[in-house]
N, C-alpha and C positions, 0 to 999 in steps of 0.2 A: 206656652212660655212659662219658665219657672224662675223664681228669684234665686240668686246665688249667695253663698256666704261671703263674708268679707275676706279680702286677700291683700297681700302686699301690692303696692303700686307697681304698675308696669314700667319697665325701663326702656330707654330709647337706645338706638345704635350709637348715638353720640356719647351717651353715658359709658358705654363699654370702651369707646376710644379714650375717654377721659381717664378711666381706671387703668388702662394699659400704659399710660405715660410712665417713664422712668421716675424713680424717687428723687425728691429734691435734696440738695445739700443740707438744708435746714428749713423746716416749715416756717412760714411767714405769718406773723400776727397781723390780721386785718380787721378793720372796723367797718361795718355797714350800718348807717343810720336809716336810710330809706332808699329803697329801689322800687319805685312805684309806677303805676300806669299813668303815663302822661299824654295819652291819646285823646281823652275826653269823649270816646266813642261809646254809644249805647247799642244794644242789640237791635237789629232790624226785625220787624214783624210784618205780617201781611197788611196791617193797618197803619204802619209807620214805625216809629221807634218806641221802645219800652224804657222803663227806668232802670232796667238791669244793664250793667256795663258789659261791653263786648269782650273785655279782657279781664282776667283774674286780678283781684286787688291784693293777692298774696305773693306778689313777685319777690318781695324781700325774703320771705321764708324759702322760696325756691332757690334763690341765690345763696343763702346761708347753707342750705343742705348741699348744694353743689360744691361750694368751697370746702365743706367738711369732707365730702366723699372723695374729693380730688387728692387728699393727703398732702397737698402743697401748701395749704393755708390753715391757720388756726383762727377761725372766726370768733369774735367776741361780741357780746350782747350790747347793742346800742339802740335798737328800735324801741325796746321796752326799758330804756334807761331809768325813767322816773320810777317805774315799779321796782326795779332792782335797787335803786337808792333808798326808796321807802322801806324795803325789806331789810336792808342793812341798818337803817335807823332803828327798826324794831328790834333787831338782834342786839345792837348796842344798848338800847333802853332796857331790854330784858336782862342782859348781863350786868348792867349797872345796878340793878336791884339786888343781885346776889353778892356784889363785892363786899358789902358790910358783913355778910354772914360767912362767906367762904374765902375771903381774901381776894387778891388780884385775879382777874380773869384774863385769859389770853386775848390779845387783840385780833380783830378781824383782818385777814390778809388783804393787802391793797389790791385794787382792781388792775387787771392787765390793761396796758395801753397799746394801741395799734401803731405800728410804724408806717403802715399804709392805710389810706382811707379809700374805699371803693364807692363810687358814685355812678349815677346813670339811671336807666329805666327803660320801660317799653315806650318808645317815643312815636310809634306809628302803627296804625291798624288800617290797612287799605282793603276795603270790602269790594267784592265783585271785580277783582283785578282781571279776571278772565271768566267768561261764561260761555256756554255752548250746549249743544244737544243735537240729537238726530232721532228720527222715527220713520216708521213705514206702516202702512195699513193696506190690506188686500182682502176684499170680500169680507169685511168685518173683523178680520184677524190682524192684530198689529202689535207693535212694541215700540217703545220710545225710551230715550235716556237723556238726562240732563246732568250738567256738572257746573260747579262754581268754585273759583279759586280766590281765597283771601290771602293776605300777607301781613305778618307782624315784623317789626324791626326793633332791635335791641341795641343800645349803646352802653358800653361799660368802660369806665376810666379809672386808672390807679393814680392816687395823689400821695405825694410824700407829706407826712404830717410834720416833718422837721422844718421844711421851708415852703410848703404849699405848691411845689412844682408838680405839674401833671406829667407823670412818667410815661404813660402809654394809654391810648384810647383805641378800642376795638369796636367793630360794628358787625353784627350778624343779622340775618333775616331767615324766616321760615314761612313757607306757604301752608295754608290750611285748605284741605280739599273736602268738598261736599259733593256727593253723587246721589242720583235717583234713577232707578230703572223700574219700568213697569211693563207688563204684558197683559193684554185683554182681548176678548172676543165678543162680538155682538153680531148675531146672525139669526135669520129666520130658518128654523129647522123643519117647520111644518106650518100648516095653515093656522094662524093665530097662536103660534108657538115661537117664542124667542129664547135663544140661548145667549146668556150674558154672564161673563166671568172675567175677573181681573185679579192680578197679583203683582207684587213688586216689593222693592225694598229700598231703603235709603241708607247712606253712610255719611256721617259727619265726623270729621277728625276733631278730637277734643281740643279746644283752644288752649286749655291749661297744658296739655302735652306739647303743643307747639311752642308755648312760652318757655316751658322747661327745656326743650331741646335747643332753642335759641340761646338761652342763658348758659347751658352746658357748653355750647359751641363758643360762646363769648369767653368763658373761663378758660377753655382749652386754648383759644387763640391768645389770650392774655399771658398764659404760662409760656407758650412758645415764643411769642414776641419779646417777652421779658428776658428769656434765656438768650435770645439772639442779641439783644441790646446790652446784655451783661448786668441786668438788674438783679437777677438771681441765677443760680447755677444748678445743674444736675448733680446728683451725688457722685456719679461716676461718668466720666466723659467716654462712654462706651459706644459701640456700634449702634446699640438700640437708641440712644439719645440722638446721635447724628442722623439716624434713619427717620426719627420723628420730626426733626427740623427739616430735613430734605423733603419729606412727604408734605409738610405744611407749606413750604416755599413753592412746591410744584402746584399744590392746590390754589395758592394765592395767585400764581402766574396764570393758571387757567381761568380763575375767576375774573381777571381783568378783561378777558375776551368773551365773557358770558353776560347776557343781558338779564333784566329783571325777571324774565319768564324762564330762565334756565337754558336758553338756547345760545348757541355760539353766535357771537356778533359777526357781522360782515364788514368790520372796520377796515380789513385789509383788502377789500374788494376793489378792483380797478374800475375806472370810469368807462373803459372801452370793452365791449364784448361782441361776440358773433354767435349766431345760433342757427340751428337747422331743425326742421320739423316735418313730420309726415302727417298728412291731413286727409280728411274726408270732406268733400264738397257736396252740399245738398241744394240743388237748384230750386228756386221759388219764383216761378214766372207764370207765363200764360199756358204752360203745359204741365202734365203730371211730373212730379219731381222724381229724381233718382240720385243715389249716391255714386260719386266717382272719386277715385284717389287723386291726390296731388301732393306736391312737395313745395316747401318754401324755405327761404333763408333770410336772415336779417342781420343788420349791424346796428348796435345800440351805443349811444353816448350819454352818460349821465352828466348833465350840465349843472344840476343842483338837486341834491337829495330833497325829496324823494322822486324828483321828476327826471325823465330821460327822453331823448329824441331817438325814435326808432324808424329806420329805413328798411323796408322789407320787399322781397321779390318772391313771386310764386309762379308755378307752372302746373297745369293739369287740364282735365276734361270737365266740361260743365254742360248740363242740359238735361233733357228728358230721355225716356227710354226709346220712344218711337219717332219723335219729331225732330227736335233740334238737339244737336250735339256739336259743341265747339271746343277746339283745342286753343286754349288761351294762355296768355302770360299777363301778369299784373305787377304793378309796383305801387307802393303806398308809403306815405310819410305820416307818422302819428306821434302824439305826445303821450308818454306812458307815466303812470304814477304807481309806485310801490307803496302799499299801505304801511308796511313795517320794514323799512329799509335796513334796520340794524339787526334783523333777525335772519336766521338761516332759512326759515320758511315764511313766505309772505304772499298774500293775494295781490293782484295788480289789476289796473284798468287802463285801457288805452283807447284813444279816439283820434280820427284824422281824416285825410282825403287820400284818394288813390285813382288809378287809371287802369283800364283793361284794354289789352290789344289782342285781337283775334289772329291766331296763326293759321287755323284751318277750321272748316265746319262742313256739315253734310247737307247744307241747304242751298248755298250758292253754286252756280256753275263756275267753270274755270275762267270765263270772261268777266265775271263779276268781281268787284273789288271787296276785299275784307275790310271791316271796320278797324280803324286804328285808334279810336278813342271812345271809351265809355267811362266817364267820370263817376265816382261813387264816394259815399261817406261810409266810415266804418266805426263800429263800437265793439270793444272786446273786453271780456273778463277772463282772467287766467290765474294760475297758481304756480309759484316757483319755489324750488327747494335746493339749497346749496349743500351738497353732501361732501364736498372736498373744498380745498382752498380756491380752486379755479373753475370747477365743473359743477354745473347745476342742471337739473331736469325741470321741465315745465309742461303744463297742460293748459290749453286755451280753447275757449268757445267765442266765436265772433260772428258778426252779422254785417254784411255789406249790402247797402241799398244804393242802386244805380240812380243817376240823375236823369235817365231816359228809359223808355220801355221798348227799346229796339234791339236788345241783345239777341233775342231768339227770333228776330225778323218778323215779329208779330206784335202789333200794338192793340192791346185789348185790356179792358178792365180799368179800374180807378187807380191802381197802384203800379209803380214801375217794377222792372225785374230786380231780383235780389237773390242772394244765396247765403246759406249758413256754412260755417267751417268749424270743424272739431279736430284738434290736432294735439300731438304729443311730440316732444323733442328734447334736445339738449342745448346747453349754452356754455360757452367757454369765456371766462374773464381773463384778459391779459394782465399779467402782473407787472404793470409799468410804474407803480407808485413806490416800489421798494427802495430805489435809489434816492427818491425824494425824502422818504421817511428816514433813511440812513443819514442823509446830510442834515436833516433837521435834528436828529438825535445827537450827532456830533457837534452841532452848533450849540445845543443846550448844555452838553457835558464839557465842552471846551472851556477851560478856565480863562477868566478875563485877565488881560495883562495890566499890571499896575500903571 
C-alpha cells in the first residue's frame, strides 16, 4: 500500500445532474445560518458507541458549496456572522485612525441581505436498515460475504424573509453501503502439516459523500419544485428546461410507488390470487425415501395484510422405491404471512391443516379399500418475487406431518409418516381493486357543493 497525494474531492452523479440544469432567469440571494446534524447519533463500535458522531458536523459548508456550484443561488455568509461583523468593526476602527491624516475614507459597502432563508438539516440516520450475508465452506476451503445498509435523511425548506412564509420543503434520502468479503483455506496437507491462508477486503461508503449527495439532490429538487410553483424561472423556456421538469415529475411519480429499500411497492396488488407449482415430494416414513414429482395449485385471499388465507390442492406419487408407492391427492387450508407485504420481494411462512386421499397404490389388492382420510399438519417457508403488476414467481419448502402412521400400510417406529415438498411456480394477482381506487380518487377530487 502507498500513500497518495492530495487531490480534488470526488464528485457524485447528482452533482453532474445539478450542473446540467438550465440557467436561471436571475440568481437568488439566499442566507443559510445553520444546516446541522440533528440526528444525535454516534458511531457504532464493537464495544458499543464512541464519542465520534455518525454524521459529519459540516453539513452547512456542504450546502453552501452546493448552492454556489448550482449557479442558481448567491449564498451569503451567516454561519460565521459574528466573525464577519467583528472584522468589519476592525476595518472601521482602522480607517477611523487615518481620517485625521488623509481626510474622509470610503465607507464599507453594506452587507447583502437574503430574500430567501434556507433551513433544515440531516434529521435522521438509520443504522442497520438492512443486513445480510452468505458463505460456504467445503473441506476447509470457503468464502463468505456480509453487507450492511444505513440511511440518512435530509430536509431542506425555503422561507421568504419578507413575510416568513415557508415557500417549499423538500425531502431526500441516501443509503450508505458497507460490504465485507473474505476467502480462506484451512486444511491438513500432510501429517502434522496444516495449510492456512485467508484474504479479503471491505468497502465502506463514506458518510460525508452520502450527506453531500443527499444535499445536492435536495437543492436540485428545490430548484425544480420552485420553478414548477413559479417561485423562480428558467432563463429560457426551452426544450431543455421542460425536459428537466418532465424528468423530475416522472421520478417523483415513480418514487411514490417505491418503498424505503428502493423496491417497487405492491400497493396495487389485489387481494385475490391463484397459483400453480411444480414440486418434488420426498417420502419420510417406514421405508427408504425416494423423490417423486407432483403438481399443486392454490387460491389465496388476503384478508388483512400481511396475512392471507390459502387453499391448496395437490396431486402426485408418494412412497419408497421398492415397497410402498401411492398415487394421492391432497387438500390443505393454511394461514400465510408475508414478512414484507409492501415489497416486490418477500419471504413468507404458512401453517395449517390438510387431508390426503389415496387414489391408487401398489400394496392393496383390488378387493381392498383405499384410505380416504389421512389428516396432517403443514409448515412451510417460501419466497415470492413480483416482477410485473400481476405476475409473481415463488419457491417453497414445506413439511407435512401426518396424524397417523398408516399411509404406507406399515405401523413402525415412534414417529408418524411425513414427507417434504420442494417446489417452484407462478402466481397471478387479479386486478380487481382498480375500479375501487378510481372511485376513491374521484370522490377525493370532486369539489364539494356549496
